[in-house]
C-alpha positions as CSV (number, residue, x, y, z in Angstrom):
1,M,72.8,105.6,115.8
2,T,75.9,107.7,117.0
3,Q,79.6,106.8,116.9
4,K,80.1,105.4,119.7
5,A,78.4,102.2,117.7
6,L,81.8,101.8,115.9
7,L,83.2,100.9,119.6
8,E,80.9,98.0,120.4
9,L,82.5,96.9,116.4
10,T,84.5,94.1,117.9
11,V,88.3,94.0,115.9
12,E,87.0,91.1,114.3
13,E,84.1,92.6,113.1
14,L,85.5,95.7,112.0
15,N,88.1,93.9,110.5
16,M,85.3,92.1,108.0
17,I,84.3,95.6,107.0
18,L,87.3,96.6,106.3
19,L,88.6,93.2,104.1
20,C,85.7,94.3,101.8
21,T,86.6,96.5,98.3
22,A,83.0,98.4,98.9
23,R,82.9,101.1,100.7
24,N,79.4,102.5,101.5
25,K,77.0,100.6,103.6
26,N,74.5,98.6,101.4
27,D,77.9,97.0,98.9
28,I,79.5,95.8,102.0
29,I,76.1,94.5,103.3
30,I,75.8,93.3,99.8
31,E,79.6,91.9,99.7
32,L,79.2,90.3,103.5
33,E,76.6,88.1,102.6
34,S,78.2,86.7,99.7
35,Y,81.3,85.4,101.9
36,L,78.0,83.4,103.8
37,A,77.9,80.3,101.3
38,T,81.4,80.4,101.5
39,S,82.2,80.2,105.2
40,G,82.7,77.8,107.8
41,P,80.8,78.2,110.9
42,D,82.7,80.1,111.9
43,M,83.1,83.3,109.8
44,V,79.2,82.9,109.6
45,E,78.6,83.8,113.1
46,I,81.4,86.7,112.2
47,I,79.5,87.7,108.9
48,H,76.3,87.7,110.8
49,S,77.2,90.1,113.7
50,T,79.1,92.2,111.0
51,I,75.5,93.0,108.6
52,E,73.5,93.1,112.2
53,K,75.8,95.8,113.3
54,A,76.4,97.0,110.0
55,N,72.8,97.7,109.6
56,D,72.6,100.0,112.3
57,L,76.1,102.5,111.2
58,T,75.1,105.4,109.2
59,E,76.5,106.0,106.1
60,E,79.0,109.2,108.6
61,E,79.4,106.4,110.0
62,F,81.7,104.2,108.2
63,K,83.2,107.2,106.1
64,I,84.8,107.4,110.0
65,I,85.5,104.0,109.7
66,F,87.5,104.2,106.2
67,L,89.0,107.5,107.5
68,K,93.5,106.6,106.9
């Protein structure tokens, strides 16, 4: 996947990733999965789409997300 994948993230999905305390792909996905048990239906949908898109991102793309 290329940096184009970053552009395919919605604002909500990007915010979900940025709210995670983890800063690498696998830990972020694990953290997002942990939110599923306590989230309402609308949030579950956003979390699932975030996890799906996060799986397609590379570690390098995650580093771009967290650049300040």
